[in-house]
N, C-alpha and C positions, 0 to 999 in steps of 0.2 A: 622940773622935769617935763611938764607939759610943753613948755617953751622949746626945750631941746627936741622933743618929739616932732613939733611942728617944723622946726628948722630941718630936722632929719628928713621928713617927708618931702619938703620942698626941694631939698638937695637931691633926693632920690629921683624925683621927676626930671630934674635938670641933667643928671648924670646920663640918662637915656638919650639926651640930645648931644652928647659930647662927640667930637671927632678930632682927628689929628692928635691922638694920644700915643705916646711911646712908652712901652713897658721894657725896662732894662733888667736883665737877670745875670747872675754870675754862676753860683753853685747850685741853685735850686733847679729841679727838673722842670722842663717846660709844662708838663701836665699839672704840676703843683702850682706853677705861676698862673696858668689859665684858671685853675680853681680859685686862687686868691683874687684874681681879677673879677670873677663872678661874685665873690664875697663883697666886693666894694661896689658892685652894680654895673660892671662893664661886661657886655655880652660879646663873645667871640664871633658868633654867627652873624652879628650885625656889622662886622668889620669896624668896630669902634676903636681898635687900637692895633699898633704894630708891636710885635714881640721881637726884641733884639738882644743878643748877647753883648756883654760889656766889651768884648773883644771886637765886635763889629760896629760899636757905637760911633766911632769917628767917621767911618765910611757912610753910615746912615745919615749923620748930621750934615755931611757934605751935599747929600742929595735932597734931603727934606728938612723942614723946620717945624717940628711938632710944637703944639701950644702947651702941652703938659707932658712932663716926663715923670713916670712913676717907677719906684723900685720897692721891693720888699726885703732887700738885703742892705747891709751897711757897706757902701762902696765910696771910693774917693772920686768925686766928679770935678775936682778943682781945676783940672786941665781943660775942661770943656766950656766953661763960662755959661752954665745953665742953671745957676742957683735960683734965679727968679722963676723958673719953670718947674723946678724939682719938688716932688711930693714923695716923702719917704714914709712907708708904713712899717710898723713893728708888729711882732706876734704877741699875743693873739689879736687878731683884728676884730674890733667890736663894730656894731652898727653905727656908732657915733664917730668912728674913724673917717667915715665918708665926709664929715664936716671939714676935713683937711682940704678937700677939693672945692670948698665953697668959694674961695677967692677967685678961682678960675671959672666958676659957673655964673658969677654975677653978670657977665657979658651976654649970657644966653637969654 
């Protein structure tokens, strides 16, 4: 457990340095999605991420190329070829769920 706590703390430090993150939502209310983002360590006031509806995802991907795409809902992304950038969170979110972001944080 001590080992996981150390990894968690290292991950938390690196999350604060993330940029080019896309959060995709479908049915959840925007305010709830923003709260969930804060639960995993992303701060809206620091412009750490873009919040986009699944219906606007294709247009967004034409304009920008995010490094990480996060969702809190079960959605089909098979038409977008983004599986290598996708991180899906399920409820309830625990503090160790942040470890899902670890592979993207190794480059920071």
